[in-house]
C-alpha positions as CSV (number, residue, x, y, z in Angstrom):
1,M,-5.9,35.4,-16.5
2,S,-7.7,34.0,-13.5
3,T,-11.0,35.5,-12.3
4,Y,-10.2,34.6,-8.7
5,A,-8.3,36.6,-6.2
6,K,-4.6,35.5,-6.0
7,P,-4.9,33.6,-2.6
8,I,-8.0,31.7,-3.9
9,D,-6.3,30.8,-7.2
10,H,-3.2,29.7,-5.3
11,L,-5.3,27.4,-3.1
12,I,-7.1,26.0,-6.1
13,E,-3.8,25.3,-7.9
14,A,-2.4,23.6,-4.7
15,L,-5.5,21.4,-4.4
16,T,-5.3,20.3,-8.1
17,R,-1.9,18.7,-7.3
18,L,-3.7,16.1,-5.1
19,P,-4.5,12.8,-6.9
20,G,-8.0,12.6,-8.4
21,I,-8.7,16.3,-7.8
22,G,-9.5,18.3,-11.0
23,R,-9.9,22.1,-11.2
24,K,-13.7,21.9,-10.6
25,T,-13.4,19.8,-7.4
26,A,-10.5,22.0,-6.3
27,S,-12.6,25.1,-6.7
28,R,-15.4,23.5,-4.6
29,L,-13.0,22.5,-1.9
30,A,-11.3,26.0,-1.9
31,F,-14.7,27.7,-1.5
32,H,-15.7,25.3,1.3
33,I,-12.5,26.2,3.1
34,L,-13.1,29.8,2.5
35,R,-16.7,29.5,4.0
36,S,-15.5,27.6,7.0
37,N,-14.5,29.4,10.2
38,S,-10.9,30.1,11.0
39,S,-10.5,27.4,13.5
40,E,-11.6,24.7,11.0
41,A,-9.2,26.0,8.4
42,Q,-6.4,26.1,11.1
43,E,-7.3,22.5,12.1
44,L,-6.9,21.4,8.5
45,A,-3.6,23.2,8.0
46,S,-2.4,21.8,11.3
47,A,-3.4,18.2,10.4
48,I,-1.4,18.5,7.1
49,L,1.7,19.8,8.9
50,D,1.3,17.3,11.7
51,V,1.3,14.3,9.3
52,K,4.3,15.7,7.4
53,E,6.3,16.2,10.6
54,K,5.4,13.1,12.6
55,I,4.9,10.3,10.1
56,R,7.9,8.2,9.3
57,L,8.7,4.6,8.2
58,C,8.7,1.8,10.8
59,S,12.3,0.5,11.0
60,T,11.1,-3.1,11.0
61,C,8.2,-3.4,8.4
62,F,8.5,0.1,6.7
63,N,4.8,0.9,7.2
64,L,3.9,4.5,7.9
65,T,3.9,5.2,11.6
66,D,4.2,7.9,14.3
67,E,6.1,5.5,16.6
68,D,8.9,3.2,16.0
69,P,8.4,0.2,15.8
70,C,4.8,0.6,14.6
71,R,1.9,-0.8,16.6
72,I,1.6,-3.9,14.4
73,C,5.3,-4.8,14.9
74,Q,4.9,-4.2,18.7
75,D,1.8,-6.4,19.0
76,E,3.0,-9.6,20.8
77,R,-0.4,-11.3,20.0
78,R,0.4,-11.4,16.2
79,A,1.9,-14.5,14.6
80,R,5.6,-13.9,14.4
81,E,6.3,-16.7,11.9
82,V,4.1,-15.4,9.0
83,L,5.1,-12.4,7.0
84,C,2.8,-10.7,4.4
85,V,4.7,-8.7,1.8
86,V,2.7,-5.8,0.2
87,E,3.5,-3.1,-2.3
88,G,2.4,-0.1,-0.2
89,P,0.8,1.1,3.1
90,N,-2.6,1.2,1.5
91,D,-2.4,-2.5,0.7
92,L,-1.5,-3.3,4.3
93,I,-4.5,-1.3,5.5
94,A,-6.8,-3.2,3.1
95,I,-5.6,-6.6,4.4
96,E,-5.8,-5.4,8.0
97,N,-9.4,-4.3,7.5
98,T,-10.4,-7.8,6.5
99,G,-9.7,-8.9,10.1
100,D,-8.5,-12.3,8.7
101,F,-4.7,-11.9,8.9
102,N,-2.9,-12.0,12.2
103,G,0.7,-12.1,11.1
104,R,3.2,-9.3,10.4
105,Y,3.9,-7.3,7.3
106,H,6.7,-6.0,5.1
107,V,6.1,-3.0,2.9
108,L,8.1,-2.8,-0.3
109,H,7.1,0.7,-1.3
110,G,6.5,-0.1,-5.0
111,T,7.1,-2.8,-7.5
112,I,9.9,-3.6,-10.0
113,S,9.2,-1.7,-13.1
114,P,12.1,-1.4,-15.6
115,L,10.0,0.9,-17.9
116,E,9.8,3.4,-15.0
117,G,13.4,2.9,-14.0
118,I,12.5,1.1,-10.7
119,G,14.7,-1.9,-9.9
120,P,15.0,-4.1,-6.9
121,D,17.5,-1.7,-5.2
122,D,14.8,1.0,-5.2
123,L,12.5,-1.1,-3.0
124,K,12.7,-2.5,0.5
125,I,13.9,-5.9,-0.8
126,R,17.3,-6.0,0.9
127,E,15.6,-5.1,4.2
128,L,13.2,-8.0,3.6
129,L,16.0,-10.5,3.1
130,E,17.7,-9.2,6.3
131,R,14.5,-9.8,8.2
132,L,14.3,-13.3,6.8
133,E,17.8,-14.1,8.0
134,K,17.2,-12.6,11.5
135,E,13.7,-13.6,12.3
136,E,12.1,-17.1,12.6
137,I,9.7,-16.9,9.6
138,S,8.2,-20.0,8.2
139,E,5.9,-18.5,5.5
140,V,6.1,-15.4,3.3
141,I,2.8,-14.4,1.7
142,L,3.4,-12.4,-1.5
143,A,0.4,-9.9,-1.7
144,T,1.5,-7.8,-4.6
145,N,-1.2,-6.5,-7.0
146,P,-2.3,-8.6,-10.0
147,T,-0.5,-6.4,-12.5
148,V,2.5,-7.2,-14.7
149,E,4.8,-5.3,-12.3
150,G,3.2,-7.0,-9.3
151,G,3.6,-10.4,-10.8
152,A,7.2,-9.8,-11.8
153,T,8.0,-8.5,-8.3
154,A,6.4,-11.6,-6.7
155,L,8.3,-13.9,-9.1
156,Y,11.6,-12.1,-8.3
157,L,11.0,-12.3,-4.5
158,S,9.9,-16.0,-4.8
159,N,13.2,-16.8,-6.5
160,L,15.2,-15.1,-3.7
161,I,13.2,-16.6,-0.8
162,K,12.7,-20.2,-1.8
163,P,16.5,-21.1,-1.4
164,L,16.1,-20.0,2.3
165,S,13.8,-23.0,2.9
166,I,10.9,-20.7,3.7
167,K,7.4,-21.5,2.4
168,V,6.4,-18.8,-0.2
169,T,2.7,-18.4,-1.1
170,R,0.9,-15.9,-3.2
171,I,-2.6,-14.5,-2.5
172,A,-5.2,-15.9,-4.9
173,Y,-6.9,-13.8,-7.6
174,G,-10.1,-14.4,-9.3
175,I,-13.7,-13.5,-9.7
176,P,-14.9,-10.8,-7.2
177,M,-17.9,-11.6,-5.0
178,G,-21.2,-10.5,-6.6
179,S,-19.9,-10.6,-10.2
180,E,-20.9,-13.0,-13.0
181,I,-18.5,-15.5,-14.7
182,E,-19.7,-14.6,-18.2
183,Y,-18.6,-11.0,-17.8
184,S,-15.1,-11.9,-16.4
185,D,-12.1,-11.6,-18.7
186,G,-9.9,-14.6,-19.6
187,M,-7.0,-13.7,-17.3
188,T,-9.3,-13.3,-14.3
189,L,-11.0,-16.7,-15.0
190,S,-7.6,-18.4,-15.5
191,K,-6.4,-17.0,-12.1
192,A,-9.7,-18.1,-10.5
193,L,-9.2,-21.7,-11.8
194,E,-5.5,-21.7,-10.8
195,G,-6.4,-20.5,-7.3
196,R,-9.2,-23.0,-6.7
197,R,-9.3,-25.0,-3.4
198,E,-11.2,-27.8,-1.9
199,I,-14.5,-27.1,-0.1
């Protein structure tokens, strides 16, 4: 039996459903919300409802957006011939935040994972192939994560795209800045050697 009043317990339970939020953190958040004034609580509730009602997928790249097509797809200054394929919207944001990529994106919304019952038809792969047929794309950068599923998805896509006479590249993986070689695992070192380039 809970020691909290039912509305507080309900809020704590709801907050624990968020990723990375345990019961202790959920309790702290619930009491913070309880101490805040009504307008702050209303603003939080409104922001949550707003995002649920207004955010949808871009019909071109499948990024999360409030307008269709999204701002990136609308931007005429971006390189139209280079397409970066990512697993999810968070990956797109991470690449955008580097400021080093000026092409366009395609968001798969996952990776091929037979163990979880996720196949190619569950991702935005068919839509990617349709884009490659319609648009004048000279290079596809596969920016999937360095996991078994990410690697399998990249290999699957590479086999589909190469026959279209489009250059297929994969982002390099290796030793992160600030770390030491002696503490890197064998796979990371192998990928770092494989992705080496001339300086």
